[in-house]
N, C-alpha and C positions, 0 to 999 in steps of 0.2 A: 520434526523437520518443518520449517516455515512453508506455508502455502505459496508465498511469493505471488500475490494477486496481481493481475496485469494492468489494472487501472485505478484511477482515483475515484472513490465512491461519490464525490461531490461533482466534479467537472468531467469525469470519464477520461482524463488525460492518460496517455499511455505511460506505464511505469515498468519498463523491462527489468527482468530479474537480475540482469548483470550490469545495471546502470544505477547511479545514485539518484537522489531526488524523491524517493518514497519515505513516508512517515507512517508508522504503525503504532497501535496501542497493544496492550497485552492479549487482546482477543484477535489480533491480526487485522482489525479494521485498517483499511489502507487509504492513504491520502497523499496528493502531491504536496510539495513543500509550500507552495502558495496557498492552498486551501487550509493546510494544517496551520500556517502562520495566522490566517484570518480567524479560524475556529478557536485556537488556543488550547483545546482539549478535544477528545473524541466525542462527537455529538451522539453516538450510540450508547456509550457506557460511562462517559465523563472521565475516561482514563487519560493518562499522559501519553502524548504522541512523541515517539523517538525515531531517529533515523533507522530505516531498515537496512540491515547489512546486504551487501551485494552477494549474489551467488556466482562464483567463478564460471565464466563461460565454458570452460572445459568440463565442468560438472553437470551442466544443464542437460546433455543427451541422457545421462544416467538418472538424474534427479531433476526432472522438468518442473518448470513453474506451473502454477494452476492456469487453466485457460478460461474458466468461467469468470465473467465480470460481475461486480456488484456495483450498481449504480442507483444512488438514493439522493437525487438532487433536492428533493423536498425537505430532507432532514438536515440540510446544510445551510 
């Protein structure tokens, strides 16, 4: 199951699990669409950034998104 990280690693923008706009690599590094477009690839692993699927709001109580934020502005 995807961790569904709550924010962009570069700019720390909120990325709710049940909303669009998040991009992830195969290691689940998470970025907002604006930072992903600027970066072109994951700055951590060099991997491809693809749209993260949304988790249906009805499933969030049973399968909550991760709450710990990863913020690495120096690497972006």
